[in-house]
C-alpha positions in Angstrom: 26.5 68.0 43.0 30.2 67.2 42.8 32.2 67.4 46.0 34.6 69.7 44.2 32.1 72.3 43.2 33.3 75.7 44.4 36.8 74.4 45.0 40.0 75.8 43.5 43.1 73.7 42.7 46.7 74.2 41.6 48.4 71.4 39.7 52.1 71.8 39.1 53.4 70.2 35.9 49.8 70.2 34.7 50.1 70.7 31.0 50.8 67.1 30.0 50.5 63.4 30.9 49.1 62.6 34.4 49.1 66.3 35.3 46.9 67.3 32.3 44.5 64.4 33.0 44.3 65.6 36.6 43.5 69.2 35.5 40.6 67.9 33.3 39.3 65.5 35.9 39.2 68.1 38.7 37.5 70.5 36.3 34.9 67.9 35.3 34.2 67.3 39.0 33.5 71.0 39.5 36.8 72.7 40.5 38.4 75.7 39.0 42.0 74.9 38.1 45.3 76.7 37.8 48.3 74.7 36.5 51.9 75.3 35.8 53.9 74.6 32.7 57.6 75.1 31.8 57.9 75.5 28.0 55.0 74.7 25.8 52.6 77.7 25.9 50.5 76.3 23.0 50.0 73.0 24.8 49.0 74.8 28.0 46.6 77.2 26.2 44.9 74.2 24.5 44.4 72.5 27.9 43.0 75.7 29.4 40.5 75.9 26.6 39.3 72.3 27.3 38.8 73.3 30.9 36.8 76.4 29.9 34.6 74.3 27.7 33.7 72.4 30.8 32.4 75.6 32.3 35.3 76.0 34.7 38.0 78.7 35.1 41.5 77.8 33.9 44.7 79.6 34.7 47.8 78.4 32.9 51.0 79.7 34.7 54.5 79.5 33.3 56.9 78.7 36.1 60.1 76.9 36.9 59.4 74.7 40.0 63.1 75.0 40.9 62.9 78.8 41.2 61.4 80.0 44.6 60.3 83.4 43.2 58.6 81.8 40.3 56.9 79.2 42.6 55.7 82.0 45.0 54.4 84.0 42.1 52.6 81.0 40.6 50.9 80.2 43.9 50.0 83.8 44.5 48.6 84.2 40.9 46.6 81.0 41.2 45.0 82.1 44.5 44.3 85.6 43.1 42.8 84.4 39.8 40.7 81.7 41.4 39.8 83.6 44.5 41.0 80.9 46.9 43.1 77.7 46.9 41.8 74.4 48.4 43.8 71.7 46.6 47.5 71.4 45.7 48.6 68.6 43.4 52.4 68.2 42.9 52.9 66.5 39.6 56.3 67.9 38.5 59.1 65.3 38.2 62.2 64.3 36.2 63.9 61.0 35.5 67.5 60.9 34.2 67.4 58.2 31.5 69.8 55.3 31.4 73.3 55.1 32.8 74.7 53.1 35.7 74.9 54.3 39.2 78.6 55.1 39.1 78.1 57.1 35.9 75.8 59.6 37.4 77.1 63.2 37.7 76.6 65.7 40.5 74.5 67.6 38.0 72.3 64.6 37.5 71.9 64.1 41.2 71.1 67.8 41.8 68.6 68.1 39.0 66.7 65.0 40.2 66.5 65.9 43.8 65.9 69.6 43.1 62.8 68.9 41.0 61.5 65.7 42.6 62.0 66.7 46.3 63.1 70.3 46.8 60.5 71.7 44.4 57.7 69.8 46.2 58.8 71.4 49.5 58.9 74.9 48.0 55.5 74.6 46.4 53.8 73.2 49.6 55.4 75.9 51.7 54.0 78.6 49.5 50.5 77.0 49.1 50.2 76.7 52.9 49.7 80.5 53.0 46.3 79.9 51.4 45.1 76.4 52.1 42.2 76.4 54.5 40.9 73.8 56.9 39.8 71.0 54.7 42.6 71.7 52.3 44.3 68.8 50.4 47.9 68.3 49.4 48.4 65.4 46.9 51.9 64.5 45.9 52.7 62.3 42.8 55.4 59.8 43.6 56.3 56.5 41.8 55.8 52.8 42.6 59.6 52.6 41.8 60.2 54.0 45.2 59.1 50.6 46.7 60.0 48.1 44.0 62.9 48.9 41.6 62.9 46.1 39.0 65.8 47.1 36.8 69.3 48.6 37.1 69.7 52.3 36.4 66.8 53.5 38.6 68.6 54.1 41.9 68.6 57.9 41.6 65.0 58.2 40.6 63.9 55.7 43.2 65.7 57.4 46.0 64.3 60.8 45.2 60.7 59.4 45.1 61.3 57.5 48.3 61.9 60.8 50.1 58.3 61.7 49.4 57.2 59.0 51.8 58.8 60.7 54.8 57.6 64.1 53.6 54.0 62.9 53.3 54.0 61.4 56.8 55.6 64.4 58.3 53.1 66.7 56.7 50.2 64.7 57.9 51.4 65.0 61.5 52.2 68.7 61.2 49.2 69.8 59.2 46.5 67.5 60.8 45.7 70.0 63.6 45.1 72.6 60.8 42.6 70.2 59.1 44.8 69.8 56.0 45.3 66.3 54.5 48.5 65.1 52.7 48.6 61.9 50.6 51.2 60.4 48.3 49.9 58.8 45.1 52.3 56.4 43.4 51.6 55.6 39.7 53.1 52.5 38.1 53.7 52.2 34.4 51.3 54.7 32.8 50.7 55.4 29.2 52.0 58.9 28.6 54.2 60.6 26.0 57.2 60.1 28.4 56.5 56.4 28.9 54.3 55.2 26.1 52.6 51.8 26.3 53.9 51.0 22.9 57.5 52.1 23.6 60.6 50.0 23.1 60.8 48.9 26.7 57.1 48.7 27.3 56.7 44.9 27.0 59.4 44.3 29.6 57.4 46.5 32.0 54.1 44.9 31.0 55.4 41.5 31.8 55.6 42.5 35.4 52.1 43.9 35.7 49.5 41.2 36.8 46.7 43.0 35.0 48.8 42.9 31.9 48.4 46.5 30.8 49.7 50.0 31.3 47.6 52.4 33.4 46.0 55.4 31.7 46.5 58.9 33.1 42.8 59.0 33.8 43.2 56.1 36.3 45.5 58.3 38.3 43.5 61.4 37.9 40.4 59.6 39.2 42.1 58.7 42.5 43.4 62.3 42.9 39.9 63.7 42.4 38.6 61.2 45.0 41.2 62.3 47.5 40.6 65.9 46.8 36.9 65.5 47.4 34.6 64.3 50.2 35.9 60.7 49.7 39.4 61.8 50.9 38.4 63.7 54.0 39.7 61.0 56.4 42.7 59.9 54.4 46.1 61.5 55.3 49.7 60.5 55.8 49.5 57.4 53.6 50.5 56.1 50.2 48.2 54.9 47.5 49.8 52.9 44.7 48.1 52.6 41.3 50.2 50.1 39.3 48.0 47.2 38.1 49.7 45.0 40.7 53.3 45.8 39.6 54.6 46.0 43.2 53.0 42.7 44.4 
């Protein structure tokens, strides 16, 4: 029997890319899953149907992760619909494309930190009202926080770097409650936002010792491991999945 049987998870930003792969992997491993989405109801409903075909409960929730009331409502609805909440996966993020550091606007800075850092804080705060002993918090960061290979990434890298301190602080604070917190850092991963056949993909691929982009399922597999029995003694640390990009 899977170590996630009988567990309930909430995945923020779970309707596409790594988030969607995580929703499906958790369901395959036995968990019931709620997930948030922002715009595409059709995409969210299609993912929910895939989860139900696996015999698990799926709860798609439309929510803006920057809005405290919507975050609180989404967490409450997830716990109510699933009957409990054991696992929180924070997958929402934004990257402002292009531009030099001195061209960034205050709006760019606010949008990036609001979604990549503030929204993570808000969601964890709300989820802690439900997470029991043995609960898991898994935060999606980026390998760019540790190795920034090209110009134009300072804003994104600094926002993702903040998650290192958050994860360590959470581990210290929540350890006595039996709740684990881990940061997972994907490298270049083949999603619609960063396709392996995109115009800049070869430039990234040249920096990957394994010579290929990751697949969302690669990240989802690690998240499922951390959420299950294999992750019970892992907390306050960072796991990077980037094909050796950061070496």
